[in-house]
N, CA, C and O atoms as a Tinker XYZ file with bonds, in Angstrom:
   520  protein
     1  N    -26.638000  111.345000   78.617000    73     2
     2  CA   -25.541000  110.333000   77.812000    64     1     3
     3  C    -25.734000  109.152000   79.249000    63     2     4     5
     4  O    -26.277000  108.094000   78.931000    81     3
     5  N    -25.328000  109.288000   80.742000    73     3     6
     6  CA   -25.890000  108.885000   81.841000    64     5     7
     7  C    -27.384000  107.640000   81.510000    63     6     8     9
     8  O    -27.438000  106.414000   81.604000    81     7
     9  N    -27.985000  108.242000   81.277000    73     7    10
    10  CA   -29.608000  108.035000   81.148000    64     9    11
    11  C    -30.192000  107.117000   80.089000    63    10    12    13
    12  O    -31.090000  106.287000   80.230000    81    11
    13  N    -29.179000  107.581000   78.491000    73    11    14
    14  CA   -29.953000  106.835000   77.802000    64    13    15
    15  C    -29.478000  105.323000   78.148000    63    14    16    17
    16  O    -30.244000  104.361000   78.091000    81    15
    17  N    -28.194000  105.246000   78.494000    73    15    18
    18  CA   -27.647000  103.693000   78.649000    64    17    19
    19  C    -28.392000  103.007000   80.257000    63    18    20    21
    20  O    -28.336000  101.813000   80.554000    81    19
    21  N    -28.935000  103.891000   80.962000    73    19    22
    22  CA   -29.922000  102.920000   82.122000    64    21    23
    23  C    -31.002000  102.998000   81.697000    63    22    24    25
    24  O    -31.931000  102.343000   82.170000    81    23
    25  N    -31.109000  103.692000   80.860000    73    23    26
    26  CA   -32.622000  103.088000   79.956000    64    25    27
    27  C    -32.406000  102.047000   78.907000    63    26    28    29
    28  O    -33.302000  101.234000   78.679000    81    27
    29  N    -31.674000  102.029000   78.484000    73    27    30
    30  CA   -31.408000  100.872000   77.546000    64    29    31
    31  C    -31.000000   99.446000   78.397000    63    30    32    33
    32  O    -31.596000   98.370000   78.342000    81    31
    33  N    -29.831000   99.778000   79.173000    73    31    34
    34  CA   -30.379000   98.567000   80.353000    64    33    35
    35  C    -31.713000   98.292000   80.901000    63    34    36    37
    36  O    -32.102000   97.128000   80.805000    81    35
    37  N    -32.426000   99.088000   81.415000    73    35    38
    38  CA   -33.646000   98.470000   82.460000    64    37    39
    39  C    -34.193000   97.870000   81.045000    63    38    40    41
    40  O    -33.770000   96.715000   81.098000    81    39
    41  N    -34.826000   97.987000   79.929000    73    39    42
    42  CA   -35.494000   97.764000   78.665000    64    41    43
    43  C    -34.633000   96.056000   79.090000    63    42    44    45
    44  O    -34.943000   95.078000   79.769000    81    43
    45  N    -33.765000   96.352000   78.463000    73    43    46
    46  CA   -32.847000   95.081000   78.226000    64    45    47
    47  C    -33.312000   93.823000   79.664000    63    46    48    49
    48  O    -33.959000   92.777000   79.709000    81    47
    49  N    -32.755000   94.444000   80.402000    73    47    50
    50  CA   -33.265000   93.338000   81.719000    64    49    51
    51  C    -34.696000   93.497000   81.889000    63    50    52    53
    52  O    -35.141000   92.385000   82.176000    81    51
    53  N    -35.467000   94.210000   81.855000    73    51    54
    54  CA   -37.158000   93.520000   81.548000    64    53    55
    55  C    -37.473000   92.958000   80.234000    63    54    56    57
    56  O    -38.386000   92.133000   80.238000    81    55
    57  N    -37.057000   93.156000   79.388000    73    55    58
    58  CA   -37.356000   91.843000   78.122000    64    57    59
    59  C    -36.546000   90.727000   78.493000    63    58    60    61
    60  O    -37.094000   89.630000   78.379000    81    59
    61  N    -35.054000   90.754000   79.023000    73    59    62
    62  CA   -35.025000   89.394000   79.068000    64    61    63
    63  C    -34.851000   88.725000   79.860000    63    62    64    65
    64  O    -34.419000   87.587000   79.679000    81    63
    65  N    -35.195000   89.329000   81.252000    73    63    66
    66  CA   -36.171000   88.513000   82.425000    64    65    67
    67  C    -37.633000   87.525000   81.704000    63    66    68    69
    68  O    -37.722000   86.315000   81.495000    81    67
    69  N    -38.484000   88.485000   81.505000    73    67    70
    70  CA   -39.343000   88.276000   80.629000    64    69    71
    71  C    -39.665000   87.048000   79.935000    63    70    72    73
    72  O    -40.531000   86.178000   80.022000    81    71
    73  N    -38.534000   87.324000   79.128000    73    71    74
    74  CA   -38.057000   86.757000   78.390000    64    73    75
    75  C    -37.625000   85.307000   78.305000    63    74    76    77
    76  O    -37.960000   84.542000   77.400000    81    75
    77  N    -36.823000   84.992000   79.368000    73    75    78
    78  CA   -36.157000   83.796000   80.366000    64    77    79
    79  C    -37.015000   83.071000   80.882000    63    78    80    81
    80  O    -36.988000   81.841000   80.828000    81    79
    81  N    -37.840000   83.714000   81.417000    73    79    82
    82  CA   -39.495000   83.299000   81.728000    64    81    83
    83  C    -40.360000   81.914000   81.050000    63    82    84    85
    84  O    -40.769000   80.798000   81.371000    81    83
    85  N    -40.297000   83.023000   79.687000    73    83    86
    86  CA   -40.326000   81.884000   78.502000    64    85    87
    87  C    -39.984000   80.494000   78.045000    63    86    88    89
    88  O    -40.590000   79.516000   77.608000    81    87
    89  N    -38.669000   80.854000   78.354000    73    87    90
    90  CA   -38.154000   79.444000   77.843000    64    89    91
    91  C    -37.926000   78.451000   79.207000    63    90    92    93
    92  O    -38.272000   77.301000   78.935000    81    91
    93  N    -37.610000   78.545000   80.103000    73    91    94
    94  CA   -37.354000   77.438000   80.877000    64    93    95
    95  C    -38.768000   77.953000   81.940000    63    94    96    97
    96  O    -39.428000   78.992000   81.945000    81    95
    97  N    -38.832000   76.848000   82.683000    73    95    98
    98  CA   -39.887000   76.765000   84.171000    64    97    99
    99  C    -40.034000   75.835000   84.682000    63    98   100   101
   100  O    -40.675000   74.888000   84.227000    81    99
   101  N    -39.366000   75.883000   85.968000    73    99   102
   102  CA   -39.040000   75.409000   87.055000    64   101   103
   103  C    -39.849000   74.438000   87.267000    63   102   104   105
   104  O    -40.912000   75.020000   87.485000    81   103
   105  N    -40.102000   72.969000   87.371000    73   103   106
   106  CA   -40.958000   72.169000   88.069000    64   105   107
   107  C    -42.153000   71.425000   86.675000    63   106   108   109
   108  O    -43.016000   70.578000   86.905000    81   107
   109  N    -41.888000   71.979000   85.443000    73   107   110
   110  CA   -42.464000   71.981000   84.158000    64   109   111
   111  C    -42.227000   70.570000   83.615000    63   110   112   113
   112  O    -43.057000   69.817000   83.106000    81   111
   113  N    -40.537000   70.309000   83.892000    73   111   114
   114  CA   -39.881000   69.526000   82.856000    64   113   115
   115  C    -38.726000   70.442000   81.540000    63   114   116   117
   116  O    -37.964000   71.387000   81.745000    81   115
   117  N    -38.931000   69.905000   80.603000    73   115   118
   118  CA   -37.783000   70.048000   79.845000    64   117   119
   119  C    -39.007000   70.795000   78.473000    63   118   120   121
   120  O    -39.715000   69.951000   77.924000    81   119
   121  N    -39.101000   71.585000   78.227000    73   119   122
   122  CA   -39.399000   72.138000   76.733000    64   121   123
   123  C    -39.111000   71.430000   75.446000    63   122   124   125
   124  O    -38.033000   71.309000   74.863000    81   123
   125  N    -40.062000   71.075000   75.188000    73   123   126
   126  CA   -39.671000   70.893000   73.298000    64   125   127
   127  C    -39.081000   72.432000   73.043000    63   126   128   129
   128  O    -39.309000   73.596000   73.373000    81   127
   129  N    -37.800000   71.324000   71.904000    73   127   130
   130  CA   -36.939000   72.601000   70.908000    64   129   131
   131  C    -37.148000   73.730000   71.216000    63   130   132   133
   132  O    -36.659000   74.515000   72.028000    81   131
   133  N    -38.341000   73.770000   70.110000    73   131   134
   134  CA   -39.297000   74.830000   69.690000    64   133   135
   135  C    -37.739000   76.163000   69.383000    63   134   136   137
   136  O    -37.827000   77.348000   69.702000    81   135
   137  N    -36.692000   75.636000   68.835000    73   135   138
   138  CA   -35.376000   76.355000   68.621000    64   137   139
   139  C    -36.070000   77.818000   67.357000    63   138   140   141
   140  O    -35.486000   78.900000   67.423000    81   139
   141  N    -37.303000   77.661000   66.300000    73   139   142
   142  CA   -37.678000   78.991000   65.485000    64   141   143
   143  C    -38.272000   79.664000   66.259000    63   142   144   145
   144  O    -38.643000   80.747000   65.806000    81   143
   145  N    -38.737000   79.258000   68.185000    73   143   146
   146  CA   -39.690000   80.810000   68.745000    64   145   147
   147  C    -38.510000   80.754000   69.443000    63   146   148   149
   148  O    -38.561000   81.856000   69.989000    81   147
   149  N    -37.308000   80.174000   69.878000    73   147   150
   150  CA   -36.615000   80.986000   70.817000    64   149   151
   151  C    -35.912000   81.901000   70.181000    63   150   152   153
   152  O    -35.867000   82.983000   70.767000    81   151
   153  N    -35.086000   81.799000   68.714000    73   151   154
   154  CA   -34.578000   82.495000   67.819000    64   153   155
   155  C    -35.390000   83.950000   67.719000    63   154   156   157
   156  O    -34.842000   85.031000   67.504000    81   155
   157  N    -36.603000   83.770000   67.893000    73   155   158
   158  CA   -37.856000   85.420000   67.243000    64   157   159
   159  C    -37.959000   85.822000   68.700000    63   158   160   161
   160  O    -38.284000   86.994000   68.894000    81   159
   161  N    -37.666000   84.795000   70.115000    73   159   162
   162  CA   -37.782000   85.746000   70.714000    64   161   163
   163  C    -36.411000   86.267000   71.234000    63   162   164   165
   164  O    -36.440000   86.920000   72.277000    81   163
   165  N    -35.347000   86.076000   70.692000    73   163   166
   166  CA   -33.956000   87.263000   71.101000    64   165   167
   167  C    -34.603000   87.886000   69.389000    63   166   168   169
   168  O    -33.849000   88.855000   69.301000    81   167
   169  N    -35.275000   87.927000   68.354000    73   167   170
   170  CA   -35.226000   88.943000   67.561000    64   169   171
   171  C    -35.707000   90.081000   68.213000    63   170   172   173
   172  O    -35.074000   91.120000   68.400000    81   171
   173  N    -37.049000   89.797000   68.606000    73   171   174
   174  CA   -38.022000   90.464000   69.649000    64   173   175
   175  C    -37.577000   91.243000   70.316000    63   174   176   177
   176  O    -37.776000   92.457000   70.349000    81   175
   177  N    -36.687000   90.366000   71.130000    73   175   178
   178  CA   -35.792000   91.449000   72.366000    64   177   179
   179  C    -35.043000   92.554000   71.789000    63   178   180   181
   180  O    -35.291000   93.739000   72.012000    81   179
   181  N    -33.950000   92.039000   70.902000    73   179   182
   182  CA   -33.086000   92.979000   70.019000    64   181   183
   183  C    -34.024000   94.133000   70.163000    63   182   184   185
   184  O    -34.088000   95.031000   71.003000    81   183
   185  N    -34.905000   93.783000   68.847000    73   183   186
   186  CA   -35.688000   94.572000   68.093000    64   185   187
   187  C    -35.915000   96.089000   68.922000    63   186   188   189
   188  O    -36.046000   97.262000   68.575000    81   187
   189  N    -35.882000   95.420000   70.067000    73   187   190
   190  CA   -37.124000   95.989000   71.148000    64   189   191
   191  C    -35.973000   97.412000   71.520000    63   190   192   193
   192  O    -35.942000   98.636000   71.385000    81   191
   193  N    -35.445000   96.716000   71.854000    73   191   194
   194  CA   -33.761000   97.255000   72.588000    64   193   195
   195  C    -33.327000   98.278000   71.550000    63   194   196   197
   196  O    -33.021000   99.424000   71.879000    81   195
   197  N    -33.300000   97.820000   70.204000    73   195   198
   198  CA   -32.742000   99.061000   69.157000    64   197   199
   199  C    -33.899000  100.292000   69.439000    63   198   200   201
   200  O    -33.459000  101.399000   69.752000    81   199
   201  N    -35.113000  100.133000   69.346000    73   199   202
   202  CA   -35.770000  100.804000   69.104000    64   201   203
   203  C    -35.885000  101.655000   70.059000    63   202   204   205
   204  O    -36.145000  102.808000   69.713000    81   203
   205  N    -35.758000  101.416000   71.280000    73   203   206
   206  CA   -35.792000  102.581000   72.747000    64   205   207
   207  C    -34.847000  102.941000   72.401000    63   206   208   209
   208  O    -34.951000  104.146000   72.176000    81   207
   209  N    -33.841000  102.566000   72.194000    73   207   210
   210  CA   -32.432000  103.039000   72.068000    64   209   211
   211  C    -32.414000  104.411000   70.654000    63   210   212   213
   212  O    -32.104000  105.601000   70.707000    81   211
   213  N    -32.691000  103.913000   69.996000    73   211   214
   214  CA   -32.613000  104.885000   68.175000    64   213   215
   215  C    -33.946000  106.469000   69.004000    63   214   216   217
   216  O    -33.867000  107.644000   68.645000    81   215
   217  N    -34.661000  106.097000   69.747000    73   215   218
   218  CA   -35.819000  106.809000   70.148000    64   217   219
   219  C    -35.556000  107.986000   71.145000    63   218   220   221
   220  O    -36.020000  109.125000   71.188000    81   219
   221  N    -34.483000  107.198000   72.079000    73   219   222
   222  CA   -34.328000  107.983000   73.359000    64   221   223
   223  C    -34.038000  109.677000   73.081000    63   222   224   225
   224  O    -33.012000  109.888000   72.434000    81   223
   225  N    -34.649000  110.623000   73.402000    73   223   226
   226  CA   -34.370000  112.303000   73.131000    64   225   227
   227  C    -35.118000  112.520000   72.603000    63   226   228   229
   228  O    -35.600000  113.620000   72.874000    81   227
   229  N    -35.724000  111.830000   71.624000    73   227   230
   230  CA   -36.260000  112.677000   70.065000    64   229   231
   231  C    -37.981000  112.109000   70.603000    63   230   232   233
   232  O    -38.529000  111.302000   71.353000    81   231
   233  N    -38.309000  113.286000   69.518000    73   231   234
   234  CA   -39.584000  113.190000   69.407000    64   233   235
   235  C    -40.347000  112.193000   69.391000    63   234   236   237
   236  O    -39.847000  111.332000   68.667000    81   235
   237  N    -41.618000  111.763000   69.964000    73   235   238
   238  CA   -42.375000  110.760000   69.926000    64   237   239
   239  C    -43.669000  111.086000   69.271000    63   238   240   241
   240  O    -44.385000  112.086000   69.310000    81   239
   241  N    -43.723000  110.361000   68.880000    73   239   242
   242  CA   -45.463000  110.541000   67.656000    64   241   243
   243  C    -46.539000  109.665000   68.313000    63   242   244   245
   244  O    -47.652000  109.507000   67.812000    81   243
   245  N    -46.238000  109.244000   69.177000    73   243   246
   246  CA   -46.730000  107.611000   70.329000    64   245   247
   247  C    -46.983000  108.791000   71.186000    63   246   248   249
   248  O    -46.157000  109.614000   71.579000    81   247
   249  N    -48.847000  108.721000   71.520000    73   247   250
   250  CA   -48.957000  109.709000   72.972000    64   249   251
   251  C    -49.135000  109.323000   74.224000    63   250   252   253
   252  O    -49.300000  109.905000   75.296000    81   251
   253  N    -49.025000  107.516000   73.645000    73   251   254
   254  CA   -48.937000  106.573000   74.868000    64   253   255
   255  C    -47.891000  106.811000   75.568000    63   254   256   257
   256  O    -47.788000  106.960000   76.785000    81   255
   257  N    -46.640000  106.862000   74.256000    73   255   258
   258  CA   -44.740000  106.233000   74.828000    64   257   259
   259  C    -44.490000  107.624000   74.855000    63   258   260   261
   260  O    -43.307000  107.799000   75.145000    81   259
   261  N    -45.177000  108.839000   74.655000    73   259   262
   262  CA   -44.173000  110.026000   74.773000    64   261   263
   263  C    -44.254000  110.630000   76.401000    63   262   264   265
   264  O    -45.230000  110.400000   77.116000    81   263
   265  N    -43.404000  111.208000   76.727000    73   263   266
   266  CA   -43.411000  112.389000   78.041000    64   265   267
   267  C    -44.018000  113.327000   78.135000    63   266   268   269
   268  O    -44.570000  113.735000   77.113000    81   267
   269  N    -44.141000  113.885000   79.075000    73   267   270
   270  CA   -44.284000  115.604000   78.684000    64   269   271
   271  C    -43.981000  116.060000   78.317000    63   270   272   273
   272  O    -44.577000  117.133000   78.415000    81   271
   273  N    -43.078000  116.110000   77.639000    73   271   274
   274  CA   -42.587000  116.970000   76.718000    64   273   275
   275  C    -42.275000  116.530000   75.517000    63   274   276   277
   276  O    -41.379000  116.831000   74.729000    81   275
   277  N    -43.259000  115.672000   75.488000    73   275   278
   278  CA   -42.972000  114.421000   74.046000    64   277   279
   279  C    -42.066000  114.166000   73.537000    63   278   280   281
   280  O    -41.848000  114.451000   72.359000    81   279
   281  N    -41.175000  113.470000   74.393000    73   279   282
   282  CA   -40.001000  113.109000   74.122000    64   281   283
   283  C    -40.187000  111.799000   74.432000    63   282   284   285
   284  O    -40.970000  111.522000   75.341000    81   283
   285  N    -39.434000  110.680000   73.664000    73   283   286
   286  CA   -39.527000  109.719000   74.143000    64   285   287
   287  C    -38.385000  109.088000   75.330000    63   286   288   289
   288  O    -37.302000  108.825000   74.808000    81   287
   289  N    -38.446000  108.827000   76.722000    73   287   290
   290  CA   -38.136000  108.547000   77.717000    64   289   291
   291  C    -38.290000  107.202000   78.482000    63   290   292   293
   292  O    -38.438000  106.126000   77.903000    81   291
   293  N    -38.235000  107.375000   80.037000    73   291   294
   294  CA   -38.126000  106.453000   80.658000    64   293   295
   295  C    -39.541000  105.665000   80.630000    63   294   296   297
   296  O    -39.653000  104.443000   80.722000    81   295
   297  N    -40.538000  106.537000   80.494000    73   295   298
   298  CA   -41.573000  106.058000   80.310000    64   297   299
   299  C    -42.039000  105.434000   79.241000    63   298   300   301
   300  O    -42.982000  104.651000   79.131000    81   299
   301  N    -41.209000  105.898000   78.376000    73   299   302
   302  CA   -41.641000  105.400000   76.849000    64   301   303
   303  C    -40.958000  103.031000   76.774000    63   302   304   305
   304  O    -41.408000  101.962000   76.362000    81   303
   305  N    -39.748000  103.555000   77.469000    73   303   306
   306  CA   -39.172000  102.568000   77.678000    64   305   307
   307  C    -39.669000  101.481000   78.359000    63   306   308   309
   308  O    -39.831000  100.361000   77.876000    81   307
   309  N    -39.964000  101.903000   79.750000    73   307   310
   310  CA   -40.856000  100.850000   80.054000    64   309   311
   311  C    -42.077000  100.414000   79.991000    63   310   312   313
   312  O    -42.644000   99.518000   80.616000    81   311
   313  N    -42.448000  101.155000   79.146000    73   311   314
   314  CA   -44.301000  100.455000   78.074000    64   313   315
   315  C    -43.598000   99.858000   77.146000    63   314   316   317
   316  O    -43.951000   98.697000   76.937000    81   315
   317  N    -42.485000  100.355000   76.343000    73   315   318
   318  CA   -41.927000   98.939000   75.122000    64   317   319
   319  C    -41.661000   97.384000   76.302000    63   318   320   321
   320  O    -42.190000   96.318000   75.985000    81   319
   321  N    -41.032000   97.464000   77.258000    73   319   322
   322  CA   -40.506000   96.553000   77.590000    64   321   323
   323  C    -41.471000   96.098000   78.336000    63   322   324   325
   324  O    -41.022000   95.019000   78.721000    81   323
   325  N    -42.778000   96.258000   78.907000    73   323   326
   326  CA   -43.975000   95.807000   79.599000    64   325   327
   327  C    -44.700000   94.651000   78.054000    63   326   328   329
   328  O    -44.958000   93.456000   77.910000    81   327
   329  N    -44.771000   95.882000   77.208000    73   327   330
   330  CA   -45.210000   95.380000   76.361000    64   329   331
   331  C    -45.082000   94.036000   75.764000    63   330   332   333
   332  O    -45.884000   93.110000   75.641000    81   331
   333  N    -43.406000   94.246000   75.310000    73   331   334
   334  CA   -42.538000   93.029000   74.688000    64   333   335
   335  C    -42.519000   92.098000   75.819000    63   334   336   337
   336  O    -42.913000   91.061000   75.286000    81   335
   337  N    -42.379000   91.923000   76.620000    73   335   338
   338  CA   -42.271000   91.268000   78.486000    64   337   339
   339  C    -43.692000   90.387000   78.305000    63   338   340   341
   340  O    -43.647000   89.158000   78.266000    81   339
   341  N    -44.795000   91.031000   78.212000    73   339   342
   342  CA   -46.394000   90.726000   78.465000    64   341   343
   343  C    -46.261000   89.955000   77.033000    63   342   344   345
   344  O    -45.634000   88.934000   77.314000    81   343
   345  N    -46.511000   89.944000   75.792000    73   343   346
   346  CA   -46.263000   89.327000   74.661000    64   345   347
   347  C    -45.952000   87.923000   74.534000    63   346   348   349
   348  O    -46.606000   86.945000   74.169000    81   347
   349  N    -44.219000   88.180000   75.125000    73   347   350
   350  CA   -44.181000   86.667000   74.855000    64   349   351
   351  C    -44.403000   86.122000   76.531000    63   350   352   353
   352  O    -44.108000   84.947000   76.315000    81   351
   353  N    -44.611000   86.145000   77.533000    73   351   354
   354  CA   -45.036000   85.814000   78.719000    64   353   355
   355  C    -45.839000   85.142000   78.648000    63   354   356   357
   356  O    -45.915000   84.157000   79.384000    81   355
   357  N    -47.438000   85.664000   77.006000    73   355   358
   358  CA   -48.464000   84.899000   77.109000    64   357   359
   359  C    -48.232000   83.966000   76.213000    63   358   360   361
   360  O    -48.549000   82.794000   76.420000    81   359
   361  N    -47.767000   84.291000   75.327000    73   359   362
   362  CA   -46.804000   83.321000   74.134000    64   361   363
   363  C    -46.264000   81.903000   74.592000    63   362   364   365
   364  O    -46.269000   80.885000   73.899000    81   363
   365  N    -45.822000   82.022000   75.822000    73   363   366
   366  CA   -45.369000   80.805000   76.907000    64   365   367
   367  C    -46.062000   80.487000   77.301000    63   366   368   369
   368  O    -45.947000   79.289000   77.563000    81   367
   369  N    -47.077000   80.987000   77.624000    73   367   370
   370  CA   -48.722000   80.240000   78.827000    64   369   371
   371  C    -49.395000   79.073000   77.790000    63   370   372   373
   372  O    -49.614000   77.868000   77.906000    81   371
   373  N    -49.684000   80.438000   76.326000    73   371   374
   374  CA   -50.417000   79.288000   75.161000    64   373   375
   375  C    -49.524000   78.011000   74.521000    63   374   376   377
   376  O    -50.011000   76.998000   74.019000    81   375
   377  N    -48.463000   78.239000   74.631000    73   375   378
   378  CA   -46.863000   77.524000   73.985000    64   377   379
   379  C    -46.595000   76.421000   75.186000    63   378   380   381
   380  O    -45.899000   75.446000   74.904000    81   379
   381  N    -47.083000   76.540000   76.397000    73   379   382
   382  CA   -46.639000   75.461000   77.474000    64   381   383
   383  C    -47.292000   73.741000   77.300000    63   382   384   385
   384  O    -46.925000   72.595000   77.558000    81   383
   385  N    -48.199000   74.285000   76.837000    73   383   386
   386  CA   -49.773000   73.289000   77.046000    64   385   387
   387  C    -49.655000   71.958000   75.790000    63   386   388   389
   388  O    -50.384000   71.014000   75.484000    81   387
   389  N    -48.104000   72.574000   75.218000    73   387   390
   390  CA   -48.202000   71.412000   73.597000    64   389   391
   391  C    -49.245000   70.921000   72.756000    63   390   392   393
   392  O    -49.551000   69.827000   72.281000    81   391
   393  N    -49.789000   72.339000   72.720000    73   391   394
   394  CA   -50.739000   71.707000   71.337000    64   393   395
   395  C    -50.329000   72.396000   70.533000    63   394   396   397
   396  O    -51.149000   72.944000   69.796000    81   395
   397  N    -49.070000   72.623000   70.366000    73   395   398
   398  CA   -48.491000   73.453000   68.614000    64   397   399
   399  C    -48.765000   75.056000   69.153000    63   398   400   401
   400  O    -49.118000   75.448000   70.266000    81   399
   401  N    -48.437000   75.867000   67.824000    73   399   402
   402  CA   -48.656000   77.178000   67.661000    64   401   403
   403  C    -46.890000   78.097000   67.703000    63   402   404   405
   404  O    -46.552000   79.105000   67.084000    81   403
   405  N    -46.251000   77.417000   68.480000    73   403   406
   406  CA   -44.969000   77.592000   68.330000    64   405   407
   407  C    -44.251000   78.542000   66.801000    63   406   408   409
   408  O    -43.473000   79.496000   66.777000    81   407
   409  N    -44.902000   77.794000   65.694000    73   407   410
   410  CA   -44.257000   78.684000   64.410000    64   409   411
   411  C    -45.323000   79.739000   64.342000    63   410   412   413
   412  O    -45.032000   80.655000   63.573000    81   411
   413  N    -46.197000   79.821000   64.798000    73   411   414
   414  CA   -47.454000   80.907000   64.136000    64   413   415
   415  C    -46.582000   81.984000   65.069000    63   414   416   417
   416  O    -46.244000   83.025000   64.507000    81   415
   417  N    -46.205000   81.792000   66.445000    73   415   418
   418  CA   -45.562000   82.711000   67.321000    64   417   419
   419  C    -44.712000   82.840000   66.730000    63   418   420   421
   420  O    -44.478000   84.048000   66.768000    81   419
   421  N    -44.142000   82.458000   66.254000    73   419   422
   422  CA   -42.483000   82.861000   65.883000    64   421   423
   423  C    -42.746000   83.975000   64.930000    63   422   424   425
   424  O    -42.455000   85.170000   64.982000    81   423
   425  N    -43.578000   83.028000   63.766000    73   423   426
   426  CA   -43.853000   83.880000   62.622000    64   425   427
   427  C    -44.373000   85.651000   62.733000    63   426   428   429
   428  O    -44.052000   86.526000   61.929000    81   427
   429  N    -45.218000   85.821000   63.928000    73   427   430
   430  CA   -45.689000   86.958000   64.443000    64   429   431
   431  C    -44.573000   87.729000   65.511000    63   430   432   433
   432  O    -44.784000   88.941000   65.570000    81   431
   433  N    -43.832000   87.421000   66.062000    73   431   434
   434  CA   -42.165000   87.751000   66.697000    64   433   435
   435  C    -41.666000   88.389000   65.748000    63   434   436   437
   436  O    -41.484000   89.606000   65.782000    81   435
   437  N    -41.348000   87.554000   64.662000    73   435   438
   438  CA   -40.747000   88.046000   63.601000    64   437   439
   439  C    -40.652000   89.602000   62.407000    63   438   440   441
   440  O    -39.966000   90.385000   61.749000    81   439
   441  N    -42.419000   88.997000   63.027000    73   439   442
   442  CA   -42.745000   90.440000   61.443000    64   441   443
   443  C    -42.816000   91.656000   62.643000    63   442   444   445
   444  O    -42.852000   92.838000   62.300000    81   443
   445  N    -42.831000   91.277000   64.011000    73   443   446
   446  CA   -43.286000   92.831000   64.846000    64   445   447
   447  C    -41.469000   93.019000   65.190000    63   446   448   449
   448  O    -41.062000   94.122000   65.555000    81   447
   449  N    -40.454000   91.793000   65.021000    73   447   450
   450  CA   -39.346000   92.261000   65.062000    64   449   451
   451  C    -39.033000   93.168000   63.996000    63   450   452   453
   452  O    -38.200000   94.075000   63.999000    81   451
   453  N    -39.788000   92.813000   63.111000    73   451   454
   454  CA   -38.781000   93.342000   61.825000    64   453   455
   455  C    -39.583000   95.161000   61.644000    63   454   456   457
   456  O    -39.148000   96.259000   61.299000    81   455
   457  N    -40.920000   94.624000   62.102000    73   455   458
   458  CA   -41.608000   96.650000   62.658000    64   457   459
   459  C    -40.406000   97.399000   63.163000    63   458   460   461
   460  O    -39.833000   98.257000   62.491000    81   459
   461  N    -39.974000   96.962000   64.630000    73   459   462
   462  CA   -39.150000   97.322000   65.528000    64   461   463
   463  C    -37.738000   97.748000   64.967000    63   462   464   465
   464  O    -37.050000   98.637000   65.467000    81   463
   465  N    -37.521000   97.270000   64.264000    73   463   466
   466  CA   -36.012000   97.435000   63.436000    64   465   467
   467  C    -36.518000   98.423000   62.191000    63   466   468   469
   468  O    -35.615000   99.223000   61.946000    81   467
   469  N    -37.204000   98.542000   61.679000    73   467   470
   470  CA   -38.061000   99.421000   60.530000    64   469   471
   471  C    -37.995000  100.964000   61.312000    63   470   472   473
   472  O    -37.760000  102.038000   60.758000    81   471
   473  N    -38.286000  100.718000   62.820000    73   471   474
   474  CA   -38.787000  102.360000   62.890000    64   473   475
   475  C    -37.887000  102.477000   63.932000    63   474   476   477
   476  O    -38.143000  103.386000   64.721000    81   475
   477  N    -36.543000  101.565000   64.238000    73   475   478
   478  CA   -35.130000  101.963000   64.495000    64   477   479
   479  C    -34.718000  102.922000   63.812000    63   478   480   481
   480  O    -34.582000  104.140000   63.935000    81   479
   481  N    -34.483000  101.858000   62.794000    73   479   482
   482  CA   -33.724000  102.640000   61.320000    64   481   483
   483  C    -34.507000  104.012000   61.352000    63   482   484   485
   484  O    -34.046000  105.140000   61.530000    81   483
   485  N    -35.486000  103.718000   61.189000    73   483   486
   486  CA   -36.246000  105.116000   61.014000    64   485   487
   487  C    -35.977000  106.647000   61.439000    63   486   488   489
   488  O    -35.958000  107.755000   60.902000    81   487
   489  N    -35.691000  105.812000   63.297000    73   487   490
   490  CA   -35.373000  107.202000   64.220000    64   489   491
   491  C    -34.356000  107.511000   63.856000    63   490   492   493
   492  O    -34.118000  108.691000   64.114000    81   491
   493  N    -33.248000  106.778000   63.128000    73   491   494
   494  CA   -32.313000  106.935000   63.142000    64   493   495
   495  C    -31.923000  108.494000   62.203000    63   494   496   497
   496  O    -30.961000  109.060000   62.723000    81   495
   497  N    -32.280000  108.976000   61.411000    73   495   498
   498  CA   -32.739000  110.075000   60.457000    64   497   499
   499  C    -32.879000  110.998000   61.247000    63   498   500   501
   500  O    -32.328000  112.081000   61.048000    81   499
   501  N    -33.732000  110.737000   62.426000    73   499   502
   502  CA   -34.473000  112.402000   62.673000    64   501   503
   503  C    -33.435000  112.739000   63.916000    63   502   504   505
   504  O    -32.812000  111.894000   64.558000    81   503
   505  N    -33.406000  113.738000   64.047000    73   503   506
   506  CA   -32.335000  114.717000   64.879000    64   505   507
   507  C    -33.172000  114.650000   66.183000    63   506   508   509
   508  O    -34.354000  114.669000   66.525000    81   507
   509  N    -31.856000  114.557000   66.764000    73   507   510
   510  CA   -32.681000  114.524000   68.063000    64   509   511
   511  C    -33.500000  115.943000   68.633000    63   510   512   513
   512  O    -33.074000  116.905000   67.993000    81   511
   513  N    -34.588000  116.379000   69.685000    73   511   514
   514  CA   -34.738000  117.772000   70.558000    64   513   515
   515  C    -34.021000  117.598000   71.922000    63   514   516   517
   516  O    -33.560000  116.799000   72.738000    81   515
   517  N    -34.343000  119.460000   71.469000    73   515   518
   518  CA   -33.479000  120.015000   72.339000    64   517   519
   519  C    -34.080000  120.466000   73.167000    63   518   520
   520  O    -33.516000  121.040000   74.098000    81   519
């Protein structure tokens, strides 16, 4: 039980640290509001955490995220955090130039958040491996 909470905390810290870098950049001045994009960042981070927490200890069908025993574990949590944080970081790099695109990025984030949340709901119906 302790490992599950530690893994969720690690994912949350990794994702939030990556997303906080996208919201404020020292020395760059104030960013435009982009409130829709910021809301989508919160949604995708929350959905990633929900998906990871519902997957811990269960059989993982994605071989990249599965551990050596076929279960979702620390490796999967780390990869999910890197993927989410990397995507948000790349969005920030594109959006900071002020050329627009924040609405398209927000739509993509909300879309991925819905995929992650549906996976989390599906995972809750599967039994844990022993």
